[in-house]
Every structure is written in C-alpha cells, then in structure tokens.
C-alpha positions in Angstrom: 75.7 47.6 -44.6 72.1 48.6 -43.9 71.7 49.0 -40.0 68.6 46.8 -40.1 70.4 44.0 -42.0 73.3 44.3 -39.5 71.1 44.0 -36.5 69.3 41.0 -38.0 72.9 39.4 -38.6 73.8 40.0 -35.2 70.6 38.3 -33.9 71.2 35.4 -36.2 74.8 34.9 -34.8 73.5 34.6 -31.2 70.4 32.5 -31.8 70.5 29.1 -30.0 72.4 26.4 -31.8 69.8 23.5 -32.4 72.5 21.1 -32.5 74.3 21.8 -29.4 73.6 19.3 -26.6 72.3 20.6 -23.3 70.3 19.5 -20.2 66.7 18.1 -21.2 64.1 17.1 -18.8 61.2 14.9 -19.8 58.0 14.9 -17.7 55.4 12.3 -17.5 52.4 11.2 -15.1 53.3 9.9 -11.6 54.4 6.3 -11.9 55.2 6.1 -15.7 58.9 6.8 -15.5 59.9 3.2 -16.3 57.9 3.1 -19.4 59.3 6.7 -20.6 62.8 5.3 -19.8 62.3 2.6 -22.2 61.2 4.6 -24.7 64.0 7.2 -24.4 66.6 4.5 -24.4 65.0 2.9 -27.5 65.6 6.2 -29.3 69.3 6.2 -28.4 69.5 8.4 -25.3 70.8 7.5 -21.8 68.9 8.9 -18.7 71.2 10.8 -16.3 68.6 11.4 -13.4 65.3 9.8 -12.8 62.3 10.8 -10.5 58.6 9.8 -10.1 57.5 12.0 -12.7 60.1 12.1 -15.5 63.7 11.9 -16.2 66.7 14.1 -17.2 68.9 13.5 -20.3 71.6 15.2 -22.5 70.2 16.3 -25.8 70.0 19.0 -28.4 67.1 21.0 -29.4 67.0 19.0 -32.8 66.8 15.9 -30.5 64.1 17.4 -28.8 62.2 17.7 -32.1 62.7 14.0 -32.6 61.6 13.3 -29.0 58.5 15.4 -29.3 57.5 13.6 -32.4 58.0 10.0 -31.1 57.5 9.9 -27.4 54.1 8.3 -26.4 54.3 8.4 -22.5 55.9 11.8 -22.0 53.9 14.9 -21.4 56.4 17.8 -22.0 60.1 18.1 -23.0 61.9 21.1 -21.3 65.5 22.4 -22.6 67.5 24.0 -19.8 68.5 27.7 -20.6 70.2 28.6 -17.1 70.1 27.8 -13.4 71.2 29.5 -10.2 70.8 29.7 -6.6 68.0 32.0 -5.9 66.5 32.9 -2.3 64.1 35.7 -3.1 61.7 37.1 -5.7 63.9 40.1 -6.2 66.7 37.6 -7.0 64.5 35.8 -9.4 63.6 38.8 -11.2 67.3 40.0 -11.6 68.4 36.6 -12.9 65.7 36.2 -15.3 66.2 39.7 -16.5 69.9 39.0 -17.0 69.3 36.1 -19.6 69.7 37.0 -23.2 65.8 36.6 -24.2 66.3 38.4 -27.5 68.2 35.4 -28.7 65.4 33.0 -27.8 62.1 34.8 -28.3 60.7 36.9 -31.1 60.1 40.4 -29.7 56.8 40.5 -31.5 55.8 37.1 -30.4 53.8 35.7 -27.4 55.0 34.0 -24.2 53.5 32.1 -21.3 55.0 30.8 -18.2 54.4 27.6 -16.3 56.2 26.5 -13.2 56.7 24.1 -10.4 57.8 26.0 -7.2 58.5 24.8 -3.6 60.0 27.7 -1.9 58.9 29.1 1.6 58.6 32.8 0.2 56.2 31.8 -2.5 52.7 30.9 -1.5 51.1 31.3 -4.9 53.0 30.0 -8.0 51.2 32.5 -10.2 53.3 35.3 -8.5 56.4 33.5 -9.5 55.1 33.2 -13.0 54.2 36.8 -13.2 57.7 37.7 -12.0 59.4 35.7 -14.8 57.0 37.3 -17.5 57.8 40.7 -16.3 61.6 40.0 -16.2 61.4 38.8 -19.8 59.2 41.5 -21.1 61.5 44.2 -19.5 64.5 42.6 -20.9 63.2 42.3 -24.3 62.0 46.0 -24.2 65.4 47.1 -23.1 67.3 45.1 -25.8 64.9 45.2 -28.9 62.4 48.2 -28.0 59.6 45.8 -28.0 58.0 43.3 -25.6 56.1 40.2 -26.7 52.5 39.6 -25.5 52.0 37.2 -22.7 49.3 35.2 -21.3 48.2 31.6 -20.5 48.0 30.3 -24.1 50.4 27.4 -24.6 50.4 27.5 -28.5 53.4 29.7 -28.8 56.7 30.2 -26.7 56.4 28.5 -23.3 58.8 28.9 -20.5 59.2 26.7 -17.5 60.3 27.7 -14.1 61.6 24.8 -11.6 62.3 26.5 -8.3 63.1 23.8 -5.6 64.1 25.8 -2.3 67.3 27.3 -3.2 68.1 26.2 -6.9 66.1 27.6 -9.7 66.2 26.4 -13.4 64.4 28.3 -16.3 63.6 26.1 -19.3 62.0 26.5 -22.7 59.2 24.1 -23.2 59.9 22.5 -26.5 56.4 20.7 -26.6 53.9 23.7 -25.6 50.7 21.8 -25.3 50.9 18.4 -23.4 52.1 15.6 -25.8 49.2 13.5 -24.4 47.1 15.6 -26.6 47.5 13.7 -29.8 44.9 15.6 -31.7 42.6 13.1 -32.7 40.1 13.1 -29.9 37.2 15.4 -31.1 34.7 13.2 -29.5 35.0 12.2 -25.9 33.2 10.1 -23.2 33.0 10.9 -19.5 36.3 10.6 -17.8 38.4 9.8 -20.8 41.8 8.2 -20.4 44.8 10.1 -21.1 46.7 8.9 -24.4 49.9 8.7 -22.6 48.4 6.4 -19.9 47.0 4.2 -22.7 50.3 3.9 -24.2 52.0 3.1 -21.0 49.5 0.2 -20.5 50.2 -1.3 -23.7 53.9 -1.1 -23.2 53.6 -2.7 -19.9 51.5 -5.7 -21.5 53.0 -8.6 -23.3 51.4 -7.3 -26.6 53.4 -6.8 -29.6 52.5 -5.7 -33.1 51.3 -8.5 -35.0 49.4 -10.1 -32.0 45.7 -9.7 -31.4 44.7 -6.7 -29.3 41.1 -7.1 -27.8 39.8 -4.2 -25.9 36.3 -4.8 -24.5 34.5 -1.9 -22.8 36.5 0.5 -25.1 34.8 3.6 -24.1 36.1 6.5 -26.1 38.6 4.1 -28.0 41.8 5.6 -26.6 43.6 2.3 -25.8 42.7 0.7 -29.2 43.6 3.7 -31.0 47.0 3.9 -29.4 47.5 0.2 -29.9 46.7 0.8 -33.7 49.2 3.6 -34.0 51.8 1.4 -32.5 51.0 -1.5 -34.9 51.7 0.9 -37.7 54.8 2.4 -36.2 53.1 5.7 -36.4 54.4 8.5 -34.5 51.9 9.8 -31.7 52.4 13.4 -32.6 51.8 12.8 -36.4 48.6 14.8 -36.3 49.9 17.7 -34.4 51.0 20.8 -36.3 52.2 23.0 -33.5 55.1 22.6 -30.8 56.9 24.7 -28.5 60.1 24.3 -30.5 58.6 26.1 -33.5 58.6 29.2 -31.7 62.3 29.4 -30.6 64.6 31.6 -32.7 66.8 29.6 -35.1 64.1 26.9 -35.6 64.9 25.1 -38.9 61.7 23.8 -40.3 63.6 21.6 -42.9 65.0 19.5 -39.9 61.4 19.1 -38.6 60.2 18.0 -42.1 62.9 15.5 -42.5 61.8 13.9 -39.3 58.3 13.8 -40.6 59.4 12.4 -44.0 61.6 9.5 -42.3 58.6 8.6 -40.0 56.2 8.5 -43.1 58.7 6.0 -44.8 58.9 3.9 -41.8 55.1 3.5 -41.4 53.7 0.0 -41.5 50.6 -0.4 -43.7 49.7 -3.8 -43.2 50.2 -6.0 -40.2 49.1 -9.4 -38.8 46.7 -9.7 -35.8 43.2 -8.0 -35.3 42.6 -5.0 -33.2 38.9 -5.3 -31.8 37.3 -2.7 -29.6 33.7 -3.5 -28.2 31.3 -1.1 -26.3 27.7 -1.7 -25.3 27.0 2.1 -25.3 26.2 3.3 -28.7 27.1 6.9 -28.1 30.4 5.9 -26.7 31.2 3.6 -29.5 30.2 6.4 -32.1 32.7 8.7 -30.3 35.3 6.0 -30.6 34.8 5.5 -34.2 35.1 9.2 -34.9 38.4 9.5 -32.9 39.7 6.5 -34.6 38.9 8.2 -38.0 40.3 11.3 -36.9 43.5 9.5 -36.1 43.6 7.6 -39.5 43.2 4.2 -37.9 39.5 3.4 -38.3 40.3 0.9 -41.0 42.6 -1.0 -38.6 40.2 -1.4 -35.7 37.2 -3.6 -35.7 34.5 -2.0 -33.7 31.7 -4.1 -32.0 28.4 -2.7 -30.5 27.8 -5.3 -27.8 28.3 -6.2 -24.1 31.9 -7.3 -23.4 30.9 -11.0 -22.9 30.0 -11.1 -26.6 33.2 -9.5 -27.9 35.0 -11.4 -30.7 37.9 -13.3 -29.6 40.0 -14.7 -32.7 42.5 -17.7 -32.4 46.2 -16.8 -31.9 48.5 -15.0 -29.6 47.3 -11.8 -28.1 46.1 -9.7 -25.2 42.7 -8.8 -23.8 42.8 -5.4 -21.9 39.9 -4.0 -19.7 39.6 -0.7 -18.1 36.2 -1.2 -16.2 34.7 1.4 -13.7 36.4 1.2 -10.4 33.6 2.0 -7.9 35.5 4.4 -6.0 32.4 5.3 -3.7 31.9 2.6 -1.1 28.2 2.1 -2.0 29.3 1.2 -5.6 31.2 -2.0 -4.6 28.4 -4.2 -4.2 26.9 -3.0 -7.5 30.4 -3.6 -9.6 31.2 -6.9 -8.0 29.0 -8.9 -10.4 30.8 -7.0 -13.2 34.3 -7.9 -11.9 33.2 -11.6 -11.7 31.9 -11.8 -15.1 35.1 -10.3 -16.4 37.0 -13.0 -14.7 34.6 -15.7 -16.3 34.9 -14.0 -19.9 38.8 -14.2 -19.6 38.7 -17.8 -18.3 36.3 -19.2 -20.8 36.5 -17.2 -23.9 40.2 -16.0 -23.8 42.5 -19.2 -23.4 45.9 -18.7 -24.7 45.7 -15.0 -24.4 47.1 -12.7 -21.6 44.5 -10.8 -19.7 44.8 -7.2 -18.2 42.4 -5.3 -16.1 43.3 -1.9 -14.8 41.5 -1.0 -11.6 41.9 1.5 -8.8 39.6 -0.7 -6.4 41.6 -3.5 -4.9 38.5 -5.1 -3.2 36.8 -5.4 -6.6 39.9 -6.9 -8.1 39.6 -9.9 -5.8 36.3 -10.4 -7.4 37.7 -11.4 -10.8 38.4 -14.8 -9.2 41.8 -15.3 -11.1 45.3 -15.4 -9.7 47.4 -12.4 -11.1 50.8 -13.1 -12.4 51.7 -9.3 -12.2 50.3 -6.2 -10.4 51.8 -3.3 -12.1 51.3 0.2 -10.4 49.9 3.1 -12.4 48.0 6.4 -11.6 44.9 7.0 -13.7 44.7 10.8 -13.0 45.0 11.0 -9.0 43.6 7.4 -8.5 46.2 4.8 -7.7 45.6 1.8 -9.7 47.1 -1.7 -10.6 47.3 -3.2 -14.0 46.5 -7.0 -13.2 48.1 -9.5 -15.5 46.5 -13.0 -15.9 48.0 -15.8 -17.8 45.1 -17.5 -19.4 46.3 -20.9 -19.9 44.5 -23.7 -22.1 42.7 -26.4 -20.2 43.5 -27.0 -16.6 46.5 -25.7 -14.8 
C-alpha cells in the first residue's frame, strides 16, 4: 500500500463521527433563552441545561448542521471536544496540546480562537486565545509536519474556549460567523436591529403566519423581513454559504445538501395575510427594500413611504409592531413624549381587533402610550434593557 494513501486512510479512520451524539451548547443574546428553548424543542431536542445566554443539549455534528440552518434566535452552536480541570496557563497549553487536532483540523487550513474566560490568572482573554492557538499549532506540526494558519477571521475553523474558574471546555464552533448575520443586509440604517432579536420579538407576539403583520417605523426592514421568512417557512440561514461545520474533517456535504433540499421542498410560496412595512425616511425605506430583495421576500412585503399614522391597516387578525427610538438621554424624553402618545392613539383608533406591540428601553416614555399593557416581556436590544409591551386593541369600548 502506498505510504501516502495509508496515512490518508488512518486519518479518515480517526476523523469525527458526524452521527455520534455529544454535548452541544447554543448561545443567544441575553434574555432570549426562552425563545431559543422553544425553537430547539420544536426541532425535537430536549434542553439539558439553561442559562441567561443559551442552553445545552445532546446532539451530533449532523444535528448541528440542521440547527445552524434552522435556528432564528441562536448566535452560535458549539460542539464539545473535551473538558478538564485547569488551574494555570501552563496546564491549559499542555491539555490543548494533548488533544488529537489532526483528526479535526486540516493541517493546511486556518483556525481562529474565541473564548469566554473567568479565571484569576487571566487578565486578558487574548492571552488565553493565543495559548490555545499555539498549543493547537504545535500539536499539528508534531503530528503532521505542518501547522495551519491562524488569525481572527471566523470563516474557517473556529475553536471556542470556555474557562470558568477551574473547569475548562474546548469546543469546535459549528457556526463560525454569528447566525444572526443572515446575509441579506447589505444596506443598513443607523443602529440596525439584530436579526435574532427581530425573530424573538415575533415569536413573543401572538402573530402566526397567515395573519397580518404591520410594522410602522420599519427602519431597515429587519422585523418585516424576518416575519416574511417565517411566513414562507424559509430557513433563516438559507442565504449563507459558509458555516464552521464545513471546515471540520469528515464533513459530508451530501448531508448538508439534503437538509437544504428538504427545506426548499417545505417552503410556503403563497400565504394569507399581508406584511406591511412603513417608513417616513426615504433613505431608510430604500435600504429596507434592498435588504428585502436580497432576502428574496421583497414581493411579500408591501412597503409604504409615509408617517406611521398613515400606515395601511387591513381588516382581519394580526399584529402591529413598533420599535420607536428610546430616548436614552434624559433631554430626549420631552421631545419623544408626543411620539409615544401618537403611537398609542394610532393603535387605539386605527388598529382595533389587532394586538399591538411596542419595544422600548425607556419605561418613562412607555407610560405616554396611554394604553394598559397586557404583557411586559423583557428583552435586551444590545446592552439596553427593554420591554416588549403588548396591547389588546379591542373593538368598541372595554
């Protein structure tokens, strides 16, 4: 047998088994765990542990392909390689060096390392990242004669170090770039909403595909676009062509292509209910329309260039969802108070029979809406603590 062929055969024998179950952690923004949990359960998985920024399940690398493709509220999906009690940087290096990286990583490839470290001996997490990179590279050079390139680019093999006091865990990041980056937003307005947050807001509402979805003050269109993708049963990652799992040795592209094929077969082309997005700023509206076109849903959204008070509100069941400015600085409160009153008047007079939602991080301004909320659902928009206020907009007097 040719020596090169024999080495390749041995390498293939020890590559990860993509069908074998292991520990998988799924991360999400602060406060979005309930919606991620519901998504994961819908896909047939049972959460084993839960925290404020994610959950832990048992799943295979093939399962991770499905999860990456379908989850709307997750940011990253990490597959556990090993864990150990570690008390020093020296121990961290020795442990990482001892792992069989030649079975996971192409020696001619590229790796990056991210981390979450809470340890008294580590003041700069970049030092921990560098230690992991050096240990992997030294191991690969010893085992294969080559070492992969490394850097901060997340579009190849990504490793994730979680080191909380004594216990350290090393994962392979099967997502790479954050799953919130769907790939359709080429045009953006100031302070755009993350796609994962937009999806969570829709999940938290009473909207269901087939009902009307009305999004005044739409900005860059993220909320309306996510609603259109849901109405079509389109996977949120259908526009992406690169994931971390593609750079793990043993990746079977045929499985991935079958996941894509099944998703395409289950896409809903026509659905009842209108999706309406209005925006008074012409530049913001143009960005929203371009983003919707990139997402392939521009024909499903009725865009209107108008003030929110003139937004079309069709008859029938549905929701009206606002994400107005929050006025975080104290001197902005008085200027925005009339806007919040007008939002309340619009929902009360123009949207009877619908359910209204307002996301705000300013609880003083929230009172100016002038309607009694039936729910106050906590969210974080970046670092801003917010509430998604729900209003039952009854017909007639109540």
